[in-house]
C-alpha positions in Angstrom: 5.9 -12.3 16.2 8.6 -9.8 15.0 9.8 -10.3 11.5 13.2 -9.0 10.4 14.5 -9.1 6.9 18.2 -8.1 6.4 19.7 -7.5 3.0 17.1 -9.8 1.4 18.0 -10.5 -2.2 16.6 -12.7 -4.9 17.9 -13.0 -8.5 16.3 -15.1 -11.2 19.2 -15.4 -13.6 20.0 -11.9 -14.8 16.7 -10.6 -13.3 17.0 -8.9 -10.0 13.6 -9.4 -8.4 14.5 -8.2 -4.9 17.7 -6.3 -4.0 19.1 -5.6 -0.6 15.7 -5.4 1.1 15.9 -4.7 4.8 12.8 -4.0 7.0 11.6 -4.9 10.5 7.9 -5.7 11.0 6.4 -5.4 14.5 4.7 -8.1 16.5 1.0 -8.3 16.0 0.9 -5.8 13.1 -0.9 -6.0 9.8 1.6 -4.8 7.3 0.9 -4.3 3.6 3.5 -4.9 1.0 2.5 -2.4 -1.6 3.8 -1.5 -5.1 3.2 -1.8 -8.8 3.0 -5.1 -10.5 6.5 -6.7 -10.9 8.1 -4.7 -8.0 9.0 -7.9 -6.0 6.1 -8.0 -3.5 5.2 -11.6 -4.0 8.8 -12.7 -4.2 9.4 -11.2 -0.8 6.3 -13.1 0.5 7.5 -16.4 -1.1 10.9 -16.0 0.5 9.3 -15.4 3.9 7.2 -18.6 3.3 10.3 -20.6 2.3 8.8 -21.3 -1.2 11.5 -19.3 -2.9 15.1 -19.6 -1.6 17.0 -16.3 -1.0 20.0 -15.4 -3.1 21.5 -13.4 -0.2 20.4 -11.9 3.2 18.6 -13.4 6.1 15.1 -13.8 7.6 14.5 -13.8 11.4 11.3 -14.7 13.2 11.5 -13.4 16.8 15.3 -13.5 16.5 15.5 -17.0 15.1 17.2 -17.3 11.8 14.7 -19.2 9.5 16.4 -18.4 6.2 17.3 -22.1 5.5 14.2 -23.7 7.1 11.6 -25.5 4.9 8.1 -24.0 4.8 6.6 -26.6 7.1 9.0 -25.6 9.9 8.5 -21.9 9.8 5.0 -21.7 11.4 3.4 -19.7 8.6 -0.1 -19.7 7.2 -0.4 -18.8 3.5 -3.5 -17.6 1.7 -3.2 -17.6 -2.1 -4.9 -15.4 -4.7 -7.0 -18.2 -6.1 -7.9 -19.7 -2.6 -6.6 -23.2 -3.6 -9.5 -25.0 -1.8 -9.9 -28.8 -2.3 -13.0 -29.1 -4.5 -13.9 -32.6 -3.3 -13.8 -31.6 0.4 -16.4 -29.8 2.5 -15.7 -26.6 4.3 -14.9 -28.7 7.4 -12.6 -30.9 5.5 -10.7 -28.0 4.0 -10.2 -26.3 7.3 -9.2 -29.5 9.1 -6.8 -30.7 6.4 -3.6 -29.0 7.8 -4.4 -30.6 11.2 -4.9 -34.0 9.6 -1.4 -33.7 8.1 -0.1 -32.9 11.6 -1.9 -36.1 12.8 -4.0 -34.4 15.4 -7.0 -36.4 16.8 -10.2 -36.0 14.9 -12.1 -34.5 17.8 -9.4 -31.8 18.3 -9.3 -31.1 14.6 -13.0 -30.5 14.4 -13.1 -28.5 17.5 -10.5 -26.1 16.2 -12.1 -26.0 12.8 -15.4 -25.0 14.3 -13.7 -22.2 16.3 -12.1 -20.9 13.1 -15.3 -21.2 11.2 -17.0 -19.1 13.8 -14.2 -16.6 13.7 -14.7 -16.1 9.9 -18.5 -16.4 10.1 -18.8 -19.7 8.3 -20.1 -21.9 11.1 -23.4 -22.6 9.4 -21.7 -23.8 6.1 -19.3 -26.5 7.3 -21.0 -29.2 5.2 -20.9 -27.4 1.9 -18.4 -27.9 -0.9 -16.4 -25.0 -2.4 -18.6 -24.9 -5.6 -21.6 -24.1 -3.4 -19.8 -21.0 -1.9 -19.5 -17.4 -3.1 -16.0 -16.0 -3.8 -16.1 -14.2 -0.4 -17.1 -17.3 1.4 -14.3 -19.3 -0.3 -11.8 -16.6 0.8 -13.1 -16.9 4.4 -12.5 -20.7 4.3 -9.0 -20.2 2.9 -8.2 -17.8 5.8 -9.7 -20.2 8.4 -7.6 -23.0 6.9 -4.4 -20.9 7.2 -5.3 -19.8 10.8 -6.3 -23.2 12.2 -2.6 -24.2 12.4 -2.1 -21.3 14.8 0.7 -19.8 12.7 3.2 -17.3 13.9 2.9 -15.4 10.7 0.0 -15.1 8.3 0.8 -14.3 4.6 -1.9 -13.1 2.2 -0.9 -12.9 -1.5 -3.3 -10.5 -3.3 -6.2 -12.3 -1.6 -9.0 -10.0 -2.8 -8.1 -9.6 -6.5 -10.7 -12.2 -7.7 -13.6 -10.5 -5.9 -16.0 -7.8 -7.2 -15.8 -4.3 -5.7 -18.5 -4.8 -3.1 -17.0 -8.1 -1.9 -13.5 -6.6 -1.8 -14.7 -3.9 0.6 -16.5 -6.5 2.8 -13.5 -8.8 2.9 -11.1 -6.0 3.7 -13.1 -5.3 6.8 -13.3 -8.9 7.6 -9.6 -9.5 7.3 -8.9 -6.5 9.5 -11.4 -7.8 12.1 -10.0 -11.3 12.1 -6.4 -10.0 12.4 -7.4 -7.8 15.3 -9.0 -10.7 17.1 -6.2 -13.1 16.6 -3.3 -10.6 16.8 -1.2 -12.8 14.5 1.5 -10.8 12.6 0.1 -10.5 9.1 1.6 -9.5 5.8 -0.8 -8.6 3.0 0.4 -8.2 -0.6 -1.4 -5.8 -2.8 -0.9 -3.3 -5.7 -4.1 -1.4 -4.7 -3.3 1.7 -2.6 -6.9 2.1 -1.4 -6.8 -1.5 -0.1 -3.5 -0.9 1.7 -4.6 2.3 3.1 -7.9 0.9 4.5 -6.5 -2.3 6.2 -2.9 -1.8 7.4 -1.1 -0.7 10.5 2.0 0.1 8.4 2.8 0.0 4.6 6.0 -1.2 3.0 6.2 0.5 -0.4 8.4 -1.2 -3.1 9.6 -0.3 -6.5 11.8 -2.4 -8.8 12.8 -4.8 -6.0 13.9 -2.0 -3.6 12.3 -0.7 -0.5 11.1 2.9 -0.9 9.6 3.7 2.4 8.2 1.8 5.5 5.8 3.7 7.7 2.3 4.4 8.7 0.0 5.6 6.0 -0.2 9.2 7.0 3.5 9.5 7.2 3.9 8.1 3.7 1.3 10.5 2.5 2.4 13.6 4.4 6.2 13.0 4.5 7.2 11.0 1.4 10.8 10.1 1.1 11.0 10.5 -2.6 9.1 11.3 -5.8 7.9 7.8 -6.3 6.3 7.6 -2.9 4.6 11.0 -3.4 3.3 9.9 -6.9 2.1 6.4 -5.8 -0.1 7.5 -2.9 -3.1 9.7 -3.3 -6.2 10.1 -5.4 -6.2 12.3 -7.4 -2.4 11.8 -7.9 -0.1 14.6 -6.6 0.4 17.5 -9.0 3.9 17.8 -10.5 5.0 21.1 -12.0 8.5 21.0 -13.5 10.8 23.9 -13.2 14.1 25.0 -11.5 15.3 26.7 -8.3 16.7 30.1 -9.0 17.3 32.9 -6.5 15.4 31.2 -3.7 12.3 30.8 -5.9 10.7 28.1 -8.0 10.7 29.1 -11.6 8.6 27.3 -14.3 9.5 26.8 -17.9 7.5 29.9 -19.0 9.2 32.1 -16.3 6.4 32.1 -13.7 7.9 32.2 -10.2 6.8 31.5 -6.7 8.6 31.8 -3.3 7.9 29.1 -0.7 9.1 28.8 3.0 12.4 26.9 3.1 13.1 27.3 -0.6 15.8 29.9 0.0 17.9 27.2 1.6 17.9 25.0 -1.5 20.8 24.9 -3.9 20.0 26.2 -7.4 19.0 23.5 -9.9 17.9 23.3 -13.5 15.5 20.4 -13.0 13.0 19.9 -10.1 9.4 19.2 -9.6 7.1 21.3 -7.4 4.7 18.6 -6.2 1.5 19.7 -4.5 -1.5 17.7 -3.2 -4.8 18.7 -4.7 -6.1 19.7 -1.2 -3.0 21.9 -0.4 -4.1 25.0 -2.3 -5.7 28.1 -0.8 -7.6 30.8 -2.7 -6.1 34.2 -2.0 -7.3 37.8 -2.7 -4.6 38.8 -5.1 -1.2 38.2 -6.6 1.9 38.0 -4.4 5.4 36.4 -4.6 4.2 33.4 -2.6 1.1 32.7 -4.7 0.4 31.0 -8.1 -1.6 33.1 -10.6 -3.5 30.5 -12.5 -6.1 30.2 -15.3 -9.2 28.0 -14.7 -9.5 25.4 -17.5 -12.6 23.6 -16.1 -14.5 22.9 -12.9 -16.5 19.9 -11.9 -18.5 19.1 -8.7 -17.3 16.5 -6.2 -19.8 17.2 -3.4 -19.4 20.3 -1.1 -16.1 21.0 -2.9 -15.2 21.5 -6.6 -12.3 20.0 -8.5 -10.8 22.7 -10.6 -8.4 22.0 -13.4 -6.0 24.9 -13.6 -3.1 26.1 -15.7 0.1 27.4 -14.3 3.7 27.7 -15.6 2.8 25.9 -18.8 1.3 22.9 -17.0 -2.2 21.8 -15.9 -3.0 20.6 -12.4 -6.0 19.8 -10.2 -7.0 21.5 -7.0 -9.9 21.1 -4.5 -11.6 24.5 -4.3 -14.7 25.4 -2.2 -17.8 25.8 -4.4 -18.4 29.1 -2.5 -15.9 30.8 -4.9 -18.0 30.0 -7.9 -15.0 29.5 -10.2 -15.7 29.0 -13.9 -13.7 28.3 -17.1 -11.5 31.2 -18.1 -11.3 32.8 -14.6 -8.0 33.9 -13.1 -7.4 32.8 -9.5 -4.5 33.3 -7.1 -3.6 30.3 -5.0 -1.4 30.1 -1.9 0.0 26.8 -0.7 -0.6 25.2 2.7 2.3 24.1 4.9 1.5 20.4 4.4 1.4 18.5 1.1 3.9 20.7 -0.7 7.3 19.2 -1.8 10.3 19.8 -4.1 11.9 16.7 -5.8 14.9 16.4 -8.0 13.5 15.8 -11.5 16.1 13.2 -12.4 16.8 11.2 -9.2 13.5 11.7 -7.4 15.3 12.8 -4.3 13.3 15.0 -2.0 14.7 18.5 -1.4 11.9 20.2 0.4 
């Protein structure tokens, strides 16, 4: 099912939780709503579910305006952060409960529940109560209960935050597998970029209630629309070196300068960031106008590569350098920049210039 949100807005008194939020989600996609805590992710999810009314804007499911429909008429399945299983019911009882509310015959309820239990690999535990299950098993039951209704849209609100690291990894893979098998359009809310990167077809990145960028992961990483997107994605975080554009070159606060392709087209500015991914540096033989002459502050091993902490233009930054170069503290090294992973942003507005 295609989901369209147009100018979606939600105010809580003077607080603007979501503002003029417009995005279209493709049929059968698994989309992550990603952003820092308090950015409006869960509010968007709750508006889609019908739990929170919209202040302005509209929601369309396959072209049908559902903005004013109550939750039970939207055809959604919702999985909460805390699972919300009924403790007095068995796994079978929890999965069949939504169908019981729909007054389906018992035989049909149980047949569909068994099919869902098999899908989430819980078929051998149908007689157990929630207290007898692990966190991951409880999450599987919650997903099966949401899917047994055959929803048009599955909504997952931070579903893995209560699990330990190993279970989180396992359940990420399971949720992806289940979504691929069912092909139900799914929206997954998280603040964890690694989680979003590993599970989603596309990412919707939010900040302060506003959409920042909606695209596939590699596009967000390689072609960020603004400084926030570049900063939010990536580990280690992108390097930001403040300076200005002067005479077609980037000039740092201490007067160090470098010329980059395309920089000659930029207007002169007193406040920009040169932002470079850690993997976008190249060791060169000597100094040149398109290279950064840096001091090595420290080096530590990360496998076949080394992570070097370097100093340039009055600021420190990190770069992946092959261990073949044998860099050590105090060395001087000349670094070129690759064509990808290098950006210039307005320091005040975050607007991308290059």
